[in-house]
Every structure is written in structure tokens, then in C-alpha cells.
C-alpha positions in Angstrom: 1.1 -1.0 -5.3 2.4 2.3 -4.5 3.7 4.5 -6.8 7.1 4.8 -4.8 6.7 0.9 -5.0 6.3 1.3 -9.0 9.7 3.4 -8.9 11.8 0.9 -7.0 10.3 -2.0 -9.3 11.2 0.1 -12.4 14.9 0.4 -11.3 15.1 -2.9 -9.4 14.2 -4.5 -13.7 16.0 -1.7 -15.3 18.8 -3.0 -18.5 22.5 -3.2 -17.2 24.3 0.6 -16.1 26.4 -0.1 -19.8 23.0 -0.3 -21.8 21.6 2.8 -20.2 20.4 1.5 -16.7 20.7 1.8 -13.7 24.2 1.5 -11.9 24.7 -1.3 -10.3 24.0 0.1 -6.0 20.9 1.8 -7.1 19.4 -1.6 -8.3 20.8 -3.4 -5.2 19.1 -0.5 -2.5 15.8 -1.2 -5.1 15.6 -4.5 -4.7 16.8 -4.3 -1.1 13.3 -2.1 -0.6 11.4 -3.9 -2.6 12.0 -7.4 -0.2 11.3 -4.8 2.8 7.8 -3.8 1.1 6.5 -7.4 0.9 7.7 -8.3 4.6 6.1 -5.1 5.9 3.4 -6.1 4.7 3.0 -9.9 5.2 3.8 -8.8 9.3 1.4 -5.9 9.1 -1.9 -8.1 8.3 -5.3 -6.0 7.5 -7.2 -3.4 8.4 -10.8 -4.2 8.6 -13.5 -1.5 7.7 -16.5 -2.1 7.6 -19.4 0.7 6.6 -22.4 1.1 9.7 -25.5 2.1 9.0 -24.6 6.7 8.9 -21.9 5.8 6.6 -19.2 5.6 9.0 -16.3 3.2 8.5 -15.1 1.7 11.9 -12.4 0.3 11.2 -10.1 -2.2 13.4 -7.7 -0.6 14.7 -10.8 1.4 16.7 -11.0 4.2 14.1 -13.6 5.5 12.2 -13.5 7.7 9.0 -16.6 9.3 7.4 -15.4 9.8 3.3 -17.8 13.4 1.7 -19.2 10.7 -1.1 -18.9 7.0 -1.8 -16.7 4.6 -0.5 -13.4 2.5 -0.3 -13.5 1.3 -3.8 -14.7 4.8 -5.5 -12.0 6.3 -3.2 -9.4 4.4 -3.8 -8.5 3.6 -0.5 -5.5 0.6 -0.4 -4.4 1.7 3.1 -5.4 2.5 6.9 -4.9 6.0 7.2 -4.6 5.0 10.9 -2.2 2.2 11.1 -0.7 1.5 7.3 -2.0 -1.8 7.3 -4.2 -2.9 3.7 -7.2 -2.3 4.1 -9.9 -5.0 4.0 -13.6 -3.9 3.6 -15.8 -6.1 5.8 -19.6 -6.4 4.8 -22.4 -6.2 7.9 
């Protein structure tokens, strides 16, 4: 979950406005944005990343990426830098 999504979820689940929460319009917008994020994730699918023998990661969207050290998990990569889809590591 991204920082922005965490913020939207916080707003959407806040207490009622009269108890110190956000105003109703802000809550409606946050809930709509969360629904849109969910739809986009389902539509976009995943980008598969495979590491070759030289440490270069080949992506299913046709690009390449190389880390200075570590891999996908160590560098906290969740989304492809090129196509924006969620990254899935594929073992060779």
C-alpha cells in the first residue's frame, strides 16, 4: 500500500465530522479515490521481472533495470518504474 493510499484510507475511516473527523465531502472523495485505485490495480495486472546472469532485471513491459545492490525485495520495489504495474519477481 502506498503512502497516498494509506492517507486516503485514514481519511475514509475517520470518525464523523462532528467528532473531529474530516468533512463529509472529503470522506466521499477519499472513498472514491480508493475505489479507483482498486479498479486500476485490477486492470493493470502485473509486470514480471526476471534477473539474468549479469544481474540485469528484464521486465515484461520490455525494459531493463539494474540495482546497485540487492534485488526487488531489498530495494522495496513494488511498482514497475516504466509501466506502473505491480512488480512480480519471476525465477529463472
